[in-house]
Phi, psi and omega in degrees: 000136175265130183237132174253120171267095191286341176068178359292139182243165175294117182271009179277211184293336183292325183296310178301323179293319178299315179298315179304316181296317178297315182294320179299326179281357176093010181276154169267133186238135172242129182248128174278114184258017185303328182260006182266152171287161179296330178295318179295315179298316179298320179298316179297320180297326180283330186280334191234147177292135185286346181289339180243355182230125177235166183234148178216168175221124175199160177274113184293344178267003176256107187300326179294315179292319179298313179300316180297319180294320182289320187262004182307128179067014182058029181269304179080185181220138176289325183222142176230127172264113190248137182293143178290159177057032177241133192254015183282343184275084182270176176298323178297318178295317179299318178300315179293319183291332182262005182302125181293350176283346177284148175299325181229079178293147183302134178240337182202146175244140174245139178228096188276070177187186183280335186244138175236130180301134182295324178295321178297314179299318180296314180296318180296317179298317181296332181256008178060040178255121179290145176246117177273115185248126184238071179297141178082004183300330181266359183303318180301326180291329181286000000 
């Protein structure tokens, strides 16, 4: 399964552990490092094998950039972990992400926080894509 961690994500200790879990499960992971410092990105590159982990940079709240990142090379992603309260995931992006012409059309969206954008929920529902919503996931850290 190809997974896009669209960010912004926690660049602290939680991110490497999250990546480890995805890789251990056999997934290919792409991390959006647009909001990371160059030190964080360099650290991630040193920690993980590049054959299963790739990096990209785009603004997740810019629907044009998000769509381009998802559909680059007509590959796509089976799963996207999308930041809460971010409005770039429009119906047009959802249509592109679920296109059966992609090697990996979108099958599930994850939103790791208390809030899920209403436009994202509406687009996901229209395309029959489940949204995994995990309210309180960060509560133990607080």
